[in-house]
C-alpha positions, 0 to 999 in steps of 0.5 A: 255055808262054812262058819268060823269054828265049823269042824271038817271031817273030824280033823280040820276047825276053821279058825278064819277068812283068809281070802276069796277068788273066783271059784272058791274061799280060803279060810285057816283051820287048826288040824287036831292030828298034826297040831298045826295050822293048815289051809283049807280051799272051799269051792263056792257053794254056788258053784257045786252043780258046775262039772267044770269048777268041780274037775278044776278043784279035783284036778289040782288035788290029782296033780299036786297030791304027788308034790314033794318039793321046798318050792311048792305049797304042798296039798294035804288032803281033799274030801267034801263038806255040806256038796262043796268039796275042800282041799288041805293045804299047807299054811303060807304065812306071806305075801304073793310076789304080785302083793311085794311088787305093790308095795317095792314096784322092782325087785333087785337083780339079785333078788329077783334071780335068788327067786327065779334059781328057786321057781325053776326048780320048782317048774323043773319038778313038775316038768319032769313029773310030766305035768305043766302049770298054765297060770304062772303069774307073781299073783301065784308066787309065795313069798316067805320071809326068809326069802323062799319062794312057792309055787301055788294055784295048779286049778288049770295044770295039766299033763303034758301028754293030754288034755286036761279038764279045761281047753282054750285060752286059759290063766292071766293074759298078761303072762300067756305064751303066743301060741296059747294066745293062738288058741295051741296046746300049752307045753313046757316051752308055755310055762317058761315063757311065763317065767319069763315074763314073771322075771321081766316083771320083777326087773322092771316092775311093769308087764310086758304087754300091759295096755289095752283089752284082753285081746289087744294084750293077747294080740302083742305077745304074737305079733308085736316083740317083746320088750327089751329091759332097757326100755325101764332099765337099763343099768341091769346087764344085758346078759340078763336081758339075753336070758329073758329074751331067750325064755319068750321067744314067740317060737316054742321052739326058740325059746329054753326047752326045759327050765334047768336050761333057763335055770343053769343060764341065770346061775353063770351070770349071777356067778360073774359079781360084776352082773349085780352090780347096778350100772349108771351113765356119766350122768347118774355118776355125775349128778347122782341121778337114779 
C-alpha cells in the first residue's frame, strides 16, 4: 500500500493522491532529480497478479516511451514498488475536456475547433509512429489554462500492424467506430471516428448515441445514421457538420484517411470567419431567442 511520504526508486516522494481508476491509483510526487512535480500511476495491489492488467501497464509505457509532442502527456519513467508496477508521467494540473463539458455544457465553434486541431495533430503524430490510441474521448484529454490540450491514457493503444495485449471490444462504447463495435480490429480510421464523436460532443453537449444499454449504443454506431449537428445546434455552419459526418462515416474507407486531412478541413473552415459566427433565424433575431 502506497502512502503519502513514501519514496519510490530513491527519486520520487509521494505528496498527494490525485485520483483512482479501474486498474490504477494516481498520485502526485516530487522528483528529487528534476526538482519538479510529476504524476505517478500505480497499478492497484489487487491486480498485481492479473497478467492482463500488468500487460496493459507495460504496454502503456512502451507505447509512450518515444513520444515527444506538446499535445501528448509524456511518460518519463517506470518501475516497481512492493511488487506493484508504476509509471511516472508529466504532471498536468488541469481539468479534462469531459470535466469542462460537465460545467459549461458546450464549446463555441472556435474553441472546439482549436481543440480539435491540437488533438488531431497529436493523433496524426502517433499514427505516423505506427500507434493507434483506441480510446480517444474527452475523459482522456486534458485542457490546460492556456488553451493547450494533451492526449493521455495509452493503456489500450496498439501498433497499427500488430495485435495489442488486449483484443476484442475495448474503450468507451460511446466513442467506438462501427467496425470496432462489430468486433473487428481497430485502425487509424477508428481513432478518426472517435475524434469525430468528440468534436460532435464538444459542439452540442451530447453524444451521437446516448440512450439505452451498452449493446444498444454499439448497435446504433453500426446501424443508425450519425446525427447532424442541426439536431442540437442548427446555428452552426454546415461545413463543420460535413467534417464530422465524413469523420464518422460507417465505413472506414469513407472517412478521412489521415488525421492530417481532417485537420486541414477544419483549418480551412475556420479561415472563413463567417463560419465561426452564430447563425440565428428570423425569430431569434427579432426576439433574441437562443
